[in-house]
C-alpha positions as CSV (number, residue, x, y, z in Angstrom):
1,M,128.6,113.3,94.8
2,D,125.9,113.3,92.4
3,T,126.5,111.9,89.2
4,P,124.8,113.5,86.2
5,G,120.8,112.2,86.6
6,G,121.0,111.9,90.2
7,Q,122.7,109.0,90.8
8,V,125.0,108.8,94.1
9,S,128.3,106.7,93.2
10,G,129.9,104.0,94.7
11,T,132.9,105.9,95.6
12,D,130.9,108.4,97.7
13,I,129.8,106.0,99.6
14,A,132.8,104.4,100.4
15,G,134.8,107.6,101.1
16,G,132.3,108.0,103.5
17,G,130.9,110.9,102.0
18,M,127.2,111.8,102.9
19,I,124.4,110.8,101.0
20,C,120.7,112.5,100.8
21,V,118.5,109.5,100.3
22,S,115.6,111.3,100.0
23,H,117.3,113.3,97.0
24,A,119.0,110.6,95.3
25,L,115.1,109.0,95.9
26,S,113.4,111.7,94.6
27,S,116.3,112.7,91.7
28,S,115.7,108.7,90.4
29,G,111.8,109.2,90.2
30,L,111.2,106.5,93.0
31,F,109.9,108.6,95.6
32,R,106.7,110.8,93.8
33,P,103.8,111.4,96.2
34,R,101.5,109.3,94.0
35,F,104.4,106.2,94.4
36,G,104.7,107.5,98.0
37,L,100.9,106.9,98.7
38,A,100.6,103.7,96.9
39,L,103.4,102.6,99.0
40,V,102.1,103.3,102.2
41,F,98.4,101.5,101.0
42,W,100.2,98.4,100.6
43,A,102.2,98.3,103.6
44,L,99.0,99.2,105.3
45,L,97.3,96.5,103.6
46,L,100.3,94.0,103.8
47,L,99.9,94.8,107.6
48,A,96.8,94.0,107.6
49,G,97.3,90.9,106.4
50,V,100.0,89.5,108.6
51,A,97.8,90.1,111.7
52,R,97.7,87.3,113.9
53,A,94.6,85.4,114.6
54,E,93.6,84.8,118.2
55,L,95.1,81.7,119.9
56,V,92.8,79.7,122.4
57,V,94.0,77.1,124.5
58,V,92.4,73.9,123.9
59,V,92.0,70.2,125.4
60,N,90.6,66.9,124.4
61,P,86.9,66.7,124.6
62,G,86.6,64.0,126.9
63,N,88.4,66.1,129.3
64,G,86.1,67.1,132.3
65,V,87.8,70.7,132.5
66,D,85.7,72.8,130.2
67,Q,87.3,76.5,131.3
68,L,90.5,77.7,132.7
69,S,91.5,80.7,134.1
70,K,94.6,82.7,133.2
71,S,96.4,81.8,136.3
72,Q,95.4,77.9,136.1
73,V,96.9,78.3,132.2
74,V,99.9,79.7,133.6
75,N,100.5,77.4,136.4
76,I,99.9,74.3,133.8
77,F,102.3,75.9,131.0
78,L,104.8,77.2,133.6
79,A,105.4,73.8,135.1
80,S,104.0,75.0,138.3
81,S,101.2,72.5,138.5
82,R,100.8,69.8,135.8
83,E,97.8,69.1,136.7
84,F,93.8,70.2,135.8
85,P,91.6,71.3,138.8
86,D,90.0,68.2,138.8
87,G,93.8,66.4,139.8
88,A,93.8,64.5,136.0
89,P,97.4,65.2,134.4
90,A,98.4,68.1,132.0
91,T,100.2,67.4,129.8
92,P,101.0,71.3,127.8
93,I,102.1,71.2,124.3
94,D,103.8,74.3,123.1
95,L,103.0,75.6,119.1
96,A,106.8,76.4,118.2
97,P,106.1,79.4,116.4
98,R,103.5,81.3,118.4
99,D,105.0,80.4,121.4
100,A,106.7,83.6,121.8
101,E,103.3,85.6,121.5
102,F,101.9,83.1,123.9
103,Y,104.2,83.7,126.5
104,G,104.2,87.5,125.6
105,A,100.3,87.3,126.1
106,L,100.3,85.5,129.1
107,V,103.2,86.6,131.4
108,N,104.8,89.0,129.2
109,R,108.1,87.3,128.9
110,N,110.4,87.6,125.7
111,P,112.0,83.9,124.2
112,V,115.2,85.0,125.9
113,Q,113.6,85.2,129.5
114,M,111.6,82.0,128.7
115,D,114.8,80.4,127.9
116,A,116.3,81.4,131.3
117,Y,113.2,80.2,133.4
118,W,113.3,76.7,131.7
119,S,116.9,76.4,132.0
120,R,116.4,76.9,135.9
121,L,113.9,74.6,136.3
122,V,115.6,71.9,133.8
123,F,118.7,72.1,135.2
124,S,117.5,72.0,139.1
125,G,115.4,69.2,138.0
126,K,112.0,70.4,139.3
127,A,110.3,70.6,135.9
128,S,110.7,70.0,131.9
129,R,109.7,71.9,129.5
130,P,105.9,71.0,127.7
131,R,106.4,69.2,124.3
132,K,107.0,71.7,120.9
133,A,105.0,71.0,118.2
134,D,105.9,72.8,114.9
135,R,102.4,73.0,113.3
136,W,99.1,73.4,114.7
137,E,98.0,70.3,113.1
138,D,100.1,68.6,115.5
139,V,98.9,70.2,118.3
140,I,95.4,69.2,117.3
141,Q,96.3,65.9,116.5
142,A,98.1,65.0,120.1
143,V,95.5,66.9,122.2
144,A,92.7,64.9,120.1
145,A,94.6,61.7,121.2
146,N,95.3,62.1,124.6
147,R,92.9,63.1,127.2
148,S,95.6,64.8,129.3
149,A,97.1,67.0,126.4
150,I,96.6,71.0,126.6
151,G,98.1,73.3,123.6
152,Y,96.9,76.2,122.2
153,V,96.0,77.3,118.3
154,D,94.7,79.9,116.2
155,T,90.7,80.4,116.9
156,E,90.2,79.0,113.5
157,R,92.0,76.2,114.2
158,A,90.0,75.1,117.2
159,D,87.4,72.3,115.4
160,P,85.3,71.5,117.9
161,A,84.8,67.8,116.5
162,H,88.6,67.4,117.6
163,V,89.3,69.7,120.3
164,K,87.8,72.0,123.1
165,V,88.4,75.5,124.0
166,V,89.2,76.3,127.4
167,F,90.9,79.7,127.6
168,V,91.0,82.4,125.5
169,V,94.4,84.3,125.5
170,P,94.3,88.0,126.2
């Protein structure tokens, strides 16, 4: 099964032979204790860098709303109500790269479930999906330009000069 030097030959794999991955790695020198510890260290650093920032829901600074509850945010973004508590119209904007995380945290639904939800509402004519933005800059720009707009961005992107934070996503 092994060729001289501990390498696995292609015929062993193609022939359906069993391969011992740890033996192949240790024989090749790729899986030594020091290498393994370094690999774990770098993987942890990489995962720490991938951690996402907290999401916040933002509105136009001129909007009369200063704070929203979770149920009010859910109602606006799931089209149960397209109004702010003061009766002003609400126009939700989804941040496409973060919508799975947003709806997962807000209503514990995955993208497939959300697509099914919106398909039912759109097909029945009861509601339309929130407008989608591909970049956080687009959300900030739309919210800053429109008092009825409501969106979500990373906490560090919520510049008080352009938007007002009304809810922190749990």
